[in-house]
C-alpha positions in Angstrom: -12.4 -18.7 11.1 -16.1 -19.3 11.6 -18.6 -16.3 10.5 -19.7 -14.6 13.7 -22.6 -12.4 12.1 -23.8 -11.9 8.5 -23.0 -8.1 7.3 -25.9 -6.0 5.9 -23.5 -4.7 3.2 -23.4 -7.0 -0.3 -19.9 -7.1 -2.0 -20.0 -7.5 -6.0 -16.4 -8.1 -7.2 -15.2 -8.0 -10.7 -12.2 -10.7 -11.7 -10.1 -9.2 -14.3 -7.4 -6.9 -13.0 -9.6 -6.7 -9.6 -8.6 -10.3 -8.6 -7.0 -12.0 -11.5 -3.8 -10.3 -13.0 -5.0 -10.3 -16.7 -1.3 -10.0 -17.9 -0.6 -13.5 -16.7 -3.4 -15.2 -18.0 -2.5 -18.8 -20.2 -5.2 -19.3 -22.8 -6.0 -22.9 -24.5 -7.0 -22.8 -28.3 -10.3 -21.6 -27.8 -9.4 -18.6 -26.0 -10.7 -20.1 -22.6 -8.3 -18.9 -19.2 -6.5 -22.1 -17.9 -4.7 -20.6 -15.4 -3.9 -16.8 -14.0 -2.2 -15.3 -10.9 -4.1 -13.2 -8.6 -3.2 -9.8 -7.7 -1.2 -9.4 -4.5 -3.5 -9.3 -1.9 -6.8 -10.2 -3.7 -7.4 -13.9 -2.2 -6.4 -12.9 1.3 -9.2 -9.8 1.0 -11.9 -12.6 -0.3 -11.1 -14.8 2.4 -11.1 -12.1 5.0 -14.6 -10.4 3.6 -16.0 -14.0 3.8 -14.8 -14.6 7.3 -16.2 -11.2 8.6 -19.5 -12.2 7.5 -20.0 -10.2 4.3 -22.2 -11.8 1.4 -19.9 -11.9 -2.1 -21.0 -12.2 -5.7 -18.5 -12.3 -8.7 -19.9 -10.4 -11.2 -17.8 -10.7 -14.5 -17.8 -10.4 -18.1 -15.9 -13.4 -19.8 -16.5 -17.3 -20.4 -17.9 -19.3 -17.4 -15.3 -22.0 -17.9 -12.3 -19.5 -17.8 -13.8 -18.3 -14.3 -14.4 -21.8 -12.9 -10.8 -22.8 -13.9 -9.2 -19.7 -12.1 -11.3 -19.9 -9.1 -10.4 -23.6 -8.5 -6.8 -23.1 -9.1 -6.9 -20.7 -6.5 -9.3 -22.5 -4.2 -11.8 -19.4 -4.1 -15.0 -20.6 -5.4 -16.4 -21.7 -2.1 -15.8 -17.9 -0.8 -18.6 -16.5 -3.1 -22.3 -17.0 -2.7 -23.1 -16.3 -6.5 -21.4 -16.3 -9.8 -22.6 -14.2 -12.4 -21.1 -14.5 -15.7 -21.7 -12.6 -18.8 -21.4 -15.8 -21.5 -24.4 -17.3 -19.0 -26.3 -14.1 -18.4 -26.0 -13.4 -22.3 -25.2 -9.5 -21.5 -22.0 -7.7 -20.2 -21.4 -5.0 -17.9 -22.6 -1.8 -17.8 -25.8 -3.9 -18.9 -28.5 -3.4 -15.5 -29.1 -7.5 -16.6 -25.7 -8.4 -15.0 -26.3 -6.7 -11.6 -30.2 -7.5 -11.4 -29.1 -11.3 -12.1 -26.4 -10.9 -9.2 -28.8 -9.7 -6.9 -31.5 -11.8 -7.7 -29.0 -14.9 -7.3 -28.7 -13.8 -3.4 -32.5 -13.8 -2.6 -32.4 -10.2 -3.0 -34.2 -7.1 -4.7 -33.1 -4.0 -6.3 -34.1 -2.3 -3.1 -31.0 -4.1 -1.9 -28.8 -2.3 -4.4 -28.5 1.0 -2.1 -26.6 -1.7 0.6 -24.4 -3.3 -2.3 -21.1 -2.0 -3.3 -19.6 -3.1 -7.0 -15.6 -3.4 -7.1 -14.3 -3.2 -10.6 -11.5 -2.3 -12.6 -13.1 -0.8 -15.9 -14.7 3.2 -15.2 -17.0 2.1 -18.3 -18.2 -1.3 -17.4 -18.2 -1.9 -13.3 -18.5 1.7 -12.5 -20.9 3.3 -15.0 -23.5 0.3 -14.5 -23.3 0.5 -10.8 -23.9 3.8 -10.7 -26.9 3.6 -13.2 -28.6 1.3 -10.6 -27.7 3.3 -7.3 -25.0 0.6 -6.6 -22.0 1.9 -4.5 -19.2 2.0 -6.9 -15.6 1.2 -6.1 -13.0 1.9 -8.4 -9.6 -0.6 -8.1 -7.1 1.3 -9.7 -4.7 -1.1 -9.6 -3.9 -1.7 -13.5 -2.4 0.7 -16.0 -4.6 -1.1 -18.8 -7.5 0.6 -18.4 -8.7 4.3 -18.0 -8.5 5.8 -14.8 -10.2 9.2 -15.5 -13.9 9.4 -16.0 -15.2 9.7 -19.4 -18.4 11.6 -17.9 -20.5 11.8 -14.8 -21.8 8.1 -15.1 -18.5 6.8 -14.6 -17.4 8.8 -11.5 -16.7 6.3 -8.6 -18.2 6.6 -5.0 -14.8 5.4 -3.8 -11.5 4.4 -5.4 -8.9 2.0 -4.1 -5.3 0.9 -5.3 -5.3 -2.7 -4.5 -7.5 -5.5 -3.1 -6.6 -5.2 0.8 -7.9 -1.7 1.0 -11.4 -3.0 0.2 -11.4 -4.4 3.9 -11.3 -1.1 5.8 -13.8 0.5 3.3 -16.5 -2.1 3.7 -16.3 -2.1 7.3 -16.7 1.5 7.7 -19.4 1.2 5.0 -21.4 -1.4 7.1 -20.9 0.8 10.4 -22.7 3.3 8.3 -25.3 1.4 7.3 -26.0 0.1 10.9 -25.8 4.0 12.1 -28.3 5.1 9.1 -30.8 2.1 10.3 -30.5 3.1 14.1 -31.1 6.4 12.9 -34.5 5.8 10.9 -32.5 6.9 7.8 -31.9 5.5 4.4 -30.0 2.5 4.4 -27.7 4.0 1.7 -24.3 5.4 3.4 -24.5 9.2 3.6 -21.7 10.1 1.7 -22.7 7.6 -1.2 -25.9 9.4 -1.0 -24.7 13.1 -0.8 -22.5 12.1 -3.9 -25.2 10.4 -6.1 -27.3 13.6 -5.6 -24.6 15.9 -6.4 -23.7 13.7 -9.4 -27.4 13.6 -10.7 -27.4 17.6 -10.3 -24.2 18.2 -12.3 -25.9 15.7 -15.0 -29.0 17.7 -14.9 -27.3 21.0 -15.1 -25.2 19.8 -18.3 -28.3 18.3 -20.0 -30.1 21.9 -19.5 -27.0 23.7 -20.9 -26.9 21.5 -23.8 -30.7 21.9 -24.5 -30.1 25.4 -23.9 -26.9 25.6 -26.5 -28.9 23.5 -28.9 -31.9 26.1 -28.8 -29.4 28.9 -29.4 -28.0 26.9 -32.6 -31.5 26.2 -33.9 -32.7 29.8 -33.5 -29.1 31.3 -35.2 -30.1 28.9 -38.1 -32.9 30.7 -38.7 
């Protein structure tokens, strides 16, 4: 299927337990993944997003050769516009270097984070890293191997899906919201995401104030 038009929304995808079933990984003596199965629906999701005109970037922690092997095995390599791998970036998520490298590889800037989604299985890496930069965070809860409950506000996802194909409907809806926002002259950030980000920031500020007040009361009591 030919791409009809290029969408506004940019999609960052994690690999392990987001596209690849980590429990099926076969590694060589050096720890490099030589083969692995995909999560049901993952290949179809990637191909569908590409055919719809979404820009895709893999943003993943691990060894470059591992991802090359698995993407080649499932013939998915050419569907990605950029591959950002921690081994090459010399950083791991939630480091902003990973996300900044991805948007840079797509010839974008940090201003484009508001129209970018990060889809991943790890709240402390994918979601926390995305939230810190104003990227729209999407938690895929398919795996039971990682926590599903945020440790704090910084790990709270904007959206949650349970399996790869649910991402299609979500990004199509976000794309429509982006278009509507631009038509109305608003921020390019989807309204729901903007509201949740503001609420999360307000809750974080309240928590910090309470902690400072508690500390001040404790210091006073010590005298």
